[in-house]
C-alpha positions in Angstrom: -20.6 17.1 -2.7 -19.4 16.0 1.5 -17.9 12.5 1.5 -16.7 9.9 4.8 -13.7 7.8 4.1 -13.9 5.2 6.8 -10.9 2.7 8.3 -9.4 1.1 11.1 -6.2 3.3 11.0 -5.2 6.7 9.3 -1.8 8.6 8.1 -0.2 9.6 9.8 0.6 8.4 12.3 0.0 4.6 11.1 2.2 4.2 8.1 0.4 1.0 6.1 0.4 0.8 2.5 -3.7 1.3 2.6 -3.4 4.2 5.1 -0.8 6.1 2.9 -3.3 6.2 0.0 -6.0 6.8 1.6 -4.3 9.4 2.6 -3.2 11.0 -0.4 -6.4 10.6 -2.3 -8.0 12.5 0.8 -5.7 15.1 0.8 -6.0 15.8 -3.0 -9.8 15.5 -3.0 -9.6 17.6 -0.3 -9.0 20.6 -2.8 -11.8 20.0 -4.5 -14.6 18.5 -2.2 -15.7 17.8 1.7 -14.0 15.3 2.9 -14.4 13.7 6.2 -12.8 10.9 7.8 -13.4 8.1 10.4 -11.4 5.6 11.8 -10.2 4.7 15.7 -8.7 7.2 17.7 -6.6 3.5 19.4 -7.9 4.7 22.7 -10.9 5.6 24.9 -11.1 9.2 23.9 -13.0 11.1 21.0 -10.2 13.5 18.9 -11.0 16.0 16.3 -8.5 17.6 14.5 -7.9 18.7 10.1 -4.5 18.0 8.3 -3.9 19.6 5.0 -7.9 20.4 4.3 -9.1 17.1 5.8 -11.0 16.2 8.7 -10.6 13.7 10.8 -12.8 12.4 13.5 -11.0 9.4 15.6 -13.8 7.8 17.7 -13.2 6.2 20.7 -11.8 2.1 20.7 -11.9 -0.4 23.1 -9.6 -2.5 21.8 -9.2 -4.9 18.9 -9.7 -8.2 18.7 -8.6 -10.7 14.8 -7.4 -7.4 14.1 -10.7 -5.6 14.2 -11.0 -2.4 16.4 -14.3 -2.4 18.6 -16.0 0.8 18.5 -19.2 1.3 20.0 -19.8 5.0 18.6 -18.4 4.7 15.2 -22.1 4.5 13.4 -23.6 7.5 15.5 -20.8 9.4 14.8 -21.0 8.7 10.6 -25.1 9.2 11.3 -24.0 12.5 12.8 -21.7 13.8 10.3 -24.4 13.1 7.9 -22.3 12.6 4.6 -23.7 13.2 0.8 -21.8 9.9 0.1 -19.8 7.1 2.3 -16.2 5.3 1.1 -15.4 2.2 2.8 -11.7 1.0 2.3 -12.4 -2.7 2.3 -11.6 -5.2 4.7 -12.8 -3.5 7.9 -16.1 -4.5 9.7 -15.9 -1.9 12.0 -16.5 0.6 8.7 -19.4 -2.5 7.3 -21.5 -2.0 10.5 -21.0 1.9 10.9 -22.5 2.2 7.5 -25.0 -0.4 7.7 -26.1 0.9 10.9 -25.4 4.3 10.9 -26.2 5.5 7.6 -28.3 3.1 5.9 -29.7 5.4 3.3 -26.4 7.2 2.5 -25.2 6.0 -1.0 -21.8 4.4 -0.1 -18.4 3.2 -2.8 -15.9 0.7 -1.9 -12.0 0.1 -2.0 -11.2 -3.7 -2.3 -8.1 -3.8 -0.7 -7.5 -7.0 0.2 -9.0 -10.6 0.5 -9.3 -11.6 4.1 -7.2 -14.6 4.4 -5.5 -14.5 7.8 -9.6 -14.4 9.8 -11.2 -16.9 7.8 -12.4 -18.6 10.9 -14.1 -16.1 11.3 -16.4 -15.9 8.3 -19.4 -18.0 8.9 -20.2 -14.5 11.6 -19.4 -11.9 9.0 -20.4 -13.3 5.9 -23.9 -12.2 6.1 -23.1 -9.1 6.9 -20.6 -9.3 3.3 -23.8 -10.0 1.5 -25.8 -6.8 2.3 -22.9 -5.0 1.7 -22.2 -5.8 -1.5 -25.5 -6.0 -1.8 -26.4 -2.4 -1.4 -23.1 -1.1 -2.4 -22.8 1.5 -5.6 -19.4 1.3 -7.3 -16.6 -1.0 -5.5 -13.4 0.1 -6.7 -10.1 -1.7 -7.4 -6.6 -1.4 -8.1 -5.8 -3.6 -10.6 -8.3 -6.0 -13.4 -6.7 -8.5 -11.8 -8.1 -7.9 -7.8 -11.0 -8.3 -9.5 -11.2 -12.1 -10.3 -9.2 -13.1 -7.3 -11.6 -10.7 -5.5 -12.9 -14.3 -2.8 -16.7 -12.5 -1.8 -16.7 -10.3 -4.4 -17.6 -12.2 -7.5 -21.5 -12.4 -7.6 -21.3 -8.4 -8.1 -18.9 -7.7 -11.0 -20.9 -5.7 -12.9 -19.9 -2.7 -9.8 -16.9 -3.1 -10.6 -14.7 0.2 -11.7 -10.6 -0.2 -12.3 -8.8 2.8 -10.8 -4.6 2.2 -10.3 -3.2 4.0 -7.0 -1.6 6.9 -8.0 1.5 8.6 -6.4 2.8 12.3 -6.6 5.9 11.7 -9.0 7.5 14.9 -8.6 8.4 14.3 -4.9 11.1 11.7 -5.5 13.2 13.8 -7.1 15.9 14.7 -6.0 17.0 18.6 -4.6 20.9 19.4 -5.4 21.8 19.5 -2.1 20.1 15.8 -2.4 22.5 14.3 -4.8 24.9 15.0 -2.5 23.6 13.5 -0.2 23.1 10.7 -2.1 26.4 10.2 -3.2 28.1 10.3 0.1 25.5 7.7 1.1 26.4 5.8 -1.2 30.5 5.8 -1.0 29.5 4.2 3.0 29.3 0.4 0.2 31.6 -1.3 -1.7 28.6 -3.0 -3.8 25.5 -3.0 -5.2 22.6 -1.9 -3.2 19.2 -3.4 -3.2 16.0 -2.0 -1.0 13.2 -3.4 0.5 10.7 -1.0 1.5 7.7 -1.8 3.2 6.4 -3.0 7.0 7.2 -6.6 7.8 3.7 -8.6 7.6 3.8 -11.8 7.2 2.7 -12.0 3.5 6.2 -9.9 3.0 8.2 -12.3 1.7 11.5 -10.8 3.6 12.2 -14.4 5.2 12.8 -15.4 1.8 14.6 -11.8 0.7 17.0 -12.5 3.4 17.8 -15.9 2.0 18.0 -15.3 -1.5 20.7 -12.0 -0.5 23.3 -15.0 0.7 23.7 -15.7 -2.8 23.3 -12.1 -3.9 26.8 -9.8 -4.1 25.3 -6.6 -2.8 24.4 -5.4 0.1 20.5 -5.3 1.7 18.5 -2.3 3.2 15.6 -3.3 4.5 13.0 0.1 5.9 9.6 0.0 6.9 7.6 -0.7 10.2 9.1 -3.4 12.3 11.8 -3.9 9.6 14.5 -3.4 12.2 13.0 -6.5 14.6 14.8 -9.1 16.8 13.5 -11.4 14.6 14.8 -10.7 11.6 18.1 -9.5 12.9 19.3 -12.9 14.3 17.5 -14.7 10.9 20.2 -12.5 9.1 22.7 -13.9 11.0 21.9 -16.7 11.4 22.3 -17.2 7.6 25.9 -15.5 7.6 24.6 -12.2 5.9 24.4 -9.5 8.9 27.3 -8.1 7.7 25.7 -7.0 4.1 22.1 -6.5 6.0 21.4 -2.4 7.5 18.3 -2.3 9.4 16.6 1.3 9.3 12.9 0.3 10.4 10.2 3.5 9.6 11.8 6.3 8.2 10.7 10.2 7.5 9.7 10.8 3.8 13.0 12.5 2.8 15.2 9.2 3.9 13.0 7.2 1.8 13.6 9.3 -0.6 17.6 8.6 0.1 17.3 5.3 -0.1 15.4 4.8 -3.1 17.5 7.5 -5.5 20.5 5.3 -3.4 19.3 1.8 -4.6 20.3 0.4 -7.1 17.7 -2.5 -7.3 14.3 -2.2 -6.1 12.6 -5.6 -4.4 8.9 -6.6 -3.9 9.0 -10.2 -2.5 5.8 -10.6 -1.5 4.8 -14.2 -1.1 1.0 -14.3 -1.6 -2.4 -12.4 -2.2 -2.6 -10.3 0.8 -0.3 -8.1 -1.4 -2.7 -6.8 -3.9 -1.0 -3.5 -5.1 3.0 -2.5 -3.8 2.7 0.6 -4.0 6.5 0.9 -2.4 7.1 -0.6 -6.2 5.6 3.3 -8.1 7.7 5.1 -5.5 11.2 3.3 -6.6 10.2 3.5 -10.7 9.6 6.8 -9.8 13.5 7.4 -9.0 13.6 5.4 -11.8 14.7 2.4 -10.3 14.2 -1.1 -11.9 12.0 -3.7 -9.7 12.1 -7.1 -9.1 8.4 -8.2 -7.9 6.9 -11.3 -7.7 4.7 -13.5 -10.1 1.1 -13.3 -8.0 -2.5 -13.2 -9.2 -3.4 -9.7 -7.8 -2.6 -5.6 -9.3 1.1 -6.6 -8.0 1.7 -7.6 -12.1 -0.1 -5.1 -13.4 2.6 -2.6 -11.9 6.2 -4.0 -12.7 6.1 -4.9 -16.3 8.7 -8.3 -16.5 11.7 -7.6 -19.1 10.7 -3.7 -19.2 10.6 -2.4 -16.1 12.0 -5.2 -14.0 12.1 -8.6 -13.8 9.3 -11.2 -12.2 9.8 -14.0 -10.1 7.6 -17.1 -8.7 6.6 -15.9 -5.3 8.3 -17.7 -2.3 11.5 -19.1 -4.7 14.6 -17.4 -2.9 16.9 -19.3 -6.0 15.1 -17.2 -8.3 14.7 -14.3 -6.4 18.7 -14.0 -6.0 19.2 -15.1 -9.7 17.2 -12.1 -10.7 18.9 -10.1 -8.3 22.2 -10.3 -9.3 21.3 -10.6 -13.0 20.4 -6.5 -12.4 23.6 -5.6 -10.1 26.0 -7.1 -13.0 23.7 -5.5 -15.0 24.5 -1.5 -14.8 23.1 -0.6 -18.5 20.3 -3.2 -18.1 19.3 -1.4 -14.7 19.4 1.6 -16.4 17.3 1.2 -19.2 14.4 -0.9 -17.0 14.8 2.6 -14.6 13.9 4.8 -17.5 11.0 2.7 -18.7 9.9 2.2 -14.9 9.9 6.5 -14.6 8.1 7.2 -17.8 5.0 4.6 -17.1 4.8 5.9 -14.2 4.4 9.4 -14.9 2.0 8.0 -18.0 -0.1 5.8 -15.7 0.2 6.2 -11.9 0.2 10.0 -11.5 -2.4 10.8 -8.5 -4.4 14.0 -10.4 -5.5 10.6 -12.9 -6.1 8.6 -9.9 -8.6 11.5 -8.2 -10.3 12.5 -11.4 -11.3 9.5 -11.8 -12.3 8.5 -8.1 -14.9 12.4 -8.4 -16.1 10.6 -11.9 -17.7 7.3 -10.2 -18.5 10.1 -7.2 -20.4 11.9 -9.6 -22.0 8.9 -11.6 -22.9 7.4 -7.9 -25.3 10.4 -7.1 -26.1 11.1 -10.3 
């Protein structure tokens, strides 16, 4: 079976949640089937490489408009590959057009990662493409059932939906003997509990709300992820008078991330709107037996962290509620340990990568008959 995955970026080098999910899925699928990834090159050149058994074709890109890559050769490249099946990652107008123009007779499935929120002004132009896309797609994959009901452009096609929760390699977050010592040494640099945020500093992540909440939290905040060391974030921390209790790490390596996750007392996901559809960072923290404080969004975020079982859930955008939940946990190490243990067991039971891969292959088999 030859399957092509299409999106606007891939990890490496891009470190967003969709890109990392797609990379993990493709690497694991490549052990069983032939997998090609088709993405823009972020340059005027075509680049082809193979990483972990996945062939990656990066097509020439002539800039981005409203976050949409302009890749006039993408559809021709897809036609040249001639796969048995195409797997689109939505939203991505470039990929949609490549499928409709370059492989109109090839069956395809689609993972619905998020609604279009910031570019709604362009919907009148995009809607005819969306209607054709969802009329032709064989199956639409969602990371949680909550995302099906919140999918604005999918209401007439819900009979095509399939829920496959995102998964992670749980054992990758276990510490070696040497790393245990590194975590202990790292924690010695803090004289109060540690709250950790991991994620790209995007508009919907709620970092501003989190910083405001920390004014009332008796602990340190560690920020890791692309853009979290930006000047405006540091300036807000200074204006709030909490800069001495905030550490800015920016983008970190896998080993550094594992250290931060295991050193933290609490993981926080303070996202403020439906652009956050799952929150894979929650799974990574739970794999390290950490309790999670997340927000009550009407998306797949609520399918991961269970209030009063694996952590606490608060209303989005409420820095007072966020502060109260964080203080509740960091003041009660026994409760943290109880929630953290439940979190680890939940990830092992429900969110392992092998389950995700097996279910995805089942869908491919159903579509191809």
